[in-house]
LOTITI-435509 format. One record per residue (C-alpha): residue number from 1; y negated, x, z negated; residue in one letter. Coordinates in nm, 4 decimals. Example, Ala and Ser with C-alpha at 12.3 -4.5 7.8 and 13.67 -1.06 7.14 Angstrom:
@fiza->1	py->0.4500	px->1.2300	pz->-0.7800	bati->A
@fiza->2	py->0.1060	px->1.3670	pz->-0.7140	bati->S
END
This chain:
@fiza->1	py->0.0000	px->0.0000	pz->0.0000	bati->M
@fiza->2	py->-0.2291	px->0.3028	pz->-0.0024	bati->T
@fiza->3	py->-0.3054	px->0.2556	pz->0.3660	bati->G
@fiza->4	py->-0.4600	px->-0.0834	pz->0.2925	bati->M
@fiza->5	py->-0.6589	px->0.0613	pz->-0.0007	bati->D
@fiza->6	py->-0.8058	px->0.3295	pz->0.2245	bati->D
@fiza->7	py->-0.9007	px->0.0662	pz->0.4803	bati->L
@fiza->8	py->-1.0759	px->-0.1448	pz->0.2165	bati->I
@fiza->9	py->-1.2680	px->0.1590	pz->0.0856	bati->R
@fiza->10	py->-1.3910	px->0.2541	pz->0.4325	bati->T
@fiza->11	py->-1.5108	px->-0.1007	pz->0.5046	bati->V
@fiza->12	py->-1.6813	px->-0.1251	pz->0.1627	bati->E
@fiza->13	py->-1.8562	px->0.2110	pz->0.2101	bati->A
@fiza->14	py->-2.0936	px->0.0559	pz->0.4655	bati->K
@fiza->15	py->-2.2215	px->-0.1967	pz->0.2124	bati->F
@fiza->16	py->-2.2669	px->0.0261	pz->-0.0922	bati->I
@fiza->17	py->-2.6294	px->0.1061	pz->-0.1812	bati->R
@fiza->18	py->-2.7049	px->0.4763	pz->-0.2305	bati->D
@fiza->19	py->-3.0222	px->0.4555	pz->-0.4384	bati->E
@fiza->20	py->-2.8880	px->0.2749	pz->-0.7484	bati->V
@fiza->21	py->-3.0175	px->0.4593	pz->-1.0585	bati->P
@fiza->22	py->-2.7864	px->0.5264	pz->-1.3481	bati->E
@fiza->23	py->-2.8222	px->0.2777	pz->-1.6341	bati->F
@fiza->24	py->-2.6083	px->0.1466	pz->-1.9180	bati->R
@fiza->25	py->-2.5838	px->-0.1721	pz->-2.1258	bati->P
@fiza->26	py->-2.8847	px->-0.1966	pz->-2.3567	bati->G
@fiza->27	py->-3.1244	px->-0.0403	pz->-2.1049	bati->D
@fiza->28	py->-3.4220	px->-0.2369	pz->-1.9758	bati->I
@fiza->29	py->-3.4291	px->-0.2497	pz->-1.5961	bati->I
@fiza->30	py->-3.6553	px->-0.4078	pz->-1.3359	bati->R
@fiza->31	py->-3.4971	px->-0.5526	pz->-1.0205	bati->L
@fiza->32	py->-3.7053	px->-0.6510	pz->-0.7202	bati->Y
@fiza->33	py->-3.5473	px->-0.9416	pz->-0.5331	bati->E
@fiza->34	py->-3.6452	px->-1.0484	pz->-0.1825	bati->R
@fiza->35	py->-3.7401	px->-1.4156	pz->-0.1594	bati->H
@fiza->36	py->-3.8077	px->-1.5847	pz->0.1729	bati->T
@fiza->37	py->-4.0464	px->-1.8788	pz->0.1742	bati->E
@fiza->38	py->-4.0804	px->-2.0117	pz->0.5243	bati->G
@fiza->39	py->-4.1858	px->-1.7194	pz->0.7426	bati->A
@fiza->40	py->-4.3109	px->-1.5108	pz->0.4485	bati->R
@fiza->41	py->-4.1084	px->-1.2709	pz->0.2424	bati->E
@fiza->42	py->-4.2096	px->-1.1518	pz->-0.1037	bati->R
@fiza->43	py->-4.0627	px->-0.9387	pz->-0.3802	bati->L
@fiza->44	py->-3.9960	px->-1.1113	pz->-0.7128	bati->Q
@fiza->45	py->-3.9548	px->-0.8696	pz->-1.0073	bati->P
@fiza->46	py->-3.6945	px->-0.9475	pz->-1.2727	bati->V
@fiza->47	py->-3.7180	px->-0.7357	pz->-1.5890	bati->E
@fiza->48	py->-3.4640	px->-0.7614	pz->-1.8655	bati->G
@fiza->49	py->-3.1976	px->-0.6032	pz->-2.0823	bati->V
@fiza->50	py->-2.8617	px->-0.5115	pz->-1.9289	bati->V
@fiza->51	py->-2.5864	px->-0.6971	pz->-2.1127	bati->L
@fiza->52	py->-2.2912	px->-0.5886	pz->-1.9030	bati->K
@fiza->53	py->-2.1913	px->-0.4020	pz->-1.5909	bati->I
@fiza->54	py->-1.8688	px->-0.5118	pz->-1.4289	bati->S
@fiza->55	py->-1.6721	px->-0.4493	pz->-1.1138	bati->G
@fiza->56	py->-1.6673	px->-0.1512	pz->-0.8852	bati->S
@fiza->57	py->-1.7482	px->-0.0674	pz->-0.5277	bati->G
@fiza->58	py->-1.9349	px->-0.3265	pz->-0.3261	bati->A
@fiza->59	py->-1.8527	px->-0.6037	pz->-0.5750	bati->S
@fiza->60	py->-2.0240	px->-0.4394	pz->-0.8737	bati->Q
@fiza->61	py->-2.2409	px->-0.6803	pz->-1.0741	bati->T
@fiza->62	py->-2.4856	px->-0.6504	pz->-1.3614	bati->V
@fiza->63	py->-2.5782	px->-0.9206	pz->-1.6143	bati->T
@fiza->64	py->-2.9465	px->-0.9113	pz->-1.7098	bati->V
@fiza->65	py->-3.1126	px->-1.1123	pz->-1.9885	bati->R
@fiza->66	py->-3.4841	px->-1.1818	pz->-2.0248	bati->W
@fiza->67	py->-3.7068	px->-1.4384	pz->-2.1902	bati->V
@fiza->68	py->-3.9049	px->-1.6713	pz->-1.9603	bati->A
@fiza->69	py->-4.1427	px->-1.9274	pz->-2.1107	bati->A
@fiza->70	py->-3.9752	px->-1.8926	pz->-2.4505	bati->G
@fiza->71	py->-3.6252	px->-1.9581	pz->-2.3152	bati->V
@fiza->72	py->-3.3605	px->-1.6884	pz->-2.2789	bati->G
@fiza->73	py->-3.2342	px->-1.6531	pz->-1.9220	bati->V
@fiza->74	py->-2.9259	px->-1.4593	pz->-1.8104	bati->E
@fiza->75	py->-2.8318	px->-1.3830	pz->-1.4522	bati->R
@fiza->76	py->-2.5404	px->-1.1998	pz->-1.3026	bati->T
@fiza->77	py->-2.6695	px->-1.0120	pz->-0.9996	bati->I
@fiza->78	py->-2.4659	px->-0.8168	pz->-0.7421	bati->P
@fiza->79	py->-2.5984	px->-0.4591	pz->-0.7375	bati->L
@fiza->80	py->-2.5287	px->-0.3898	pz->-0.3720	bati->H
@fiza->81	py->-2.6733	px->-0.7150	pz->-0.2391	bati->S
@fiza->82	py->-2.9170	px->-0.6813	pz->0.0530	bati->P
@fiza->83	py->-3.1510	px->-0.9202	pz->-0.1358	bati->R
@fiza->84	py->-3.2184	px->-0.6501	pz->-0.3971	bati->I
@fiza->85	py->-3.5024	px->-0.4319	pz->-0.2683	bati->A
@fiza->86	py->-3.5034	px->-0.1710	pz->-0.5445	bati->R
@fiza->87	py->-3.4009	px->-0.1093	pz->-0.9038	bati->I
@fiza->88	py->-3.6055	px->0.0752	pz->-1.1670	bati->E
@fiza->89	py->-3.5070	px->0.1785	pz->-1.5181	bati->V
@fiza->90	py->-3.7991	px->0.0847	pz->-1.7436	bati->V
@fiza->91	py->-3.6577	px->0.2092	pz->-2.0730	bati->R
@fiza->92	py->-3.3347	px->0.3654	pz->-2.1903	bati->R
@fiza->93	py->-3.1874	px->0.2349	pz->-2.5153	bati->N
@fiza->94	py->-2.8862	px->0.3333	pz->-2.7196	bati->T
@fiza->95	py->-2.6442	px->0.0615	pz->-2.8228	bati->V
@fiza->96	py->-2.3040	px->0.1169	pz->-2.9784	bati->R
@fiza->97	py->-2.1210	px->-0.1554	pz->-2.7897	bati->Q
@fiza->98	py->-2.0350	px->-0.1666	pz->-2.4221	bati->S
@fiza->99	py->-2.1242	px->-0.5365	pz->-2.4067	bati->R
@fiza->100	py->-2.4054	px->-0.5977	pz->-2.6568	bati->P
@fiza->101	py->-2.3932	px->-0.9777	pz->-2.6660	bati->Y
@fiza->102	py->-2.5602	px->-0.9664	pz->-3.0076	bati->W
@fiza->103	py->-2.8852	px->-0.9125	pz->-2.8153	bati->L
@fiza->104	py->-2.8831	px->-1.2864	pz->-2.7473	bati->R
@fiza->105	py->-2.9784	px->-1.3402	pz->-3.1118	bati->R
@fiza->106	py->-3.2618	px->-1.0830	pz->-3.1092	bati->V
@fiza->107	py->-3.5974	px->-1.2530	pz->-3.0684	bati->T
@fiza->108	py->-3.7918	px->-0.9412	pz->-2.9686	bati->R
@fiza->109	py->-3.5454	px->-0.8289	pz->-2.7074	bati->I
@fiza->110	py->-3.7653	px->-0.5556	pz->-2.5617	bati->H
@fiza->111	py->-3.8102	px->-0.3826	pz->-2.8975	bati->K
@fiza->112	py->-3.4651	px->-0.2221	pz->-2.9142	bati->I
@fiza->113	py->-3.4663	px->0.1281	pz->-3.0571	bati->Q
END
């Protein structure tokens, strides 16, 4: 079955983004998504704390949490999607868990030390 695995890797290699910075759960990142409204296209920034990174290759996803209008919002976003224009690491944080779901209970989510 290794022949099929090699074939899948070569097909996936075309879709993998090269400029993804290194980040971990607990870090604060800013993603710029492309939104099309009629004939116009704009970039919508999404800034939040990384709760988890899952998958590998072209199907790698990241779950980001942020607070919008007083309500916590979580989104799972594919990292290698063509709708993502760029990714920036705003702040690096140290957390002791690989999936820090306890951050859902933190009210000042951007104040992690």
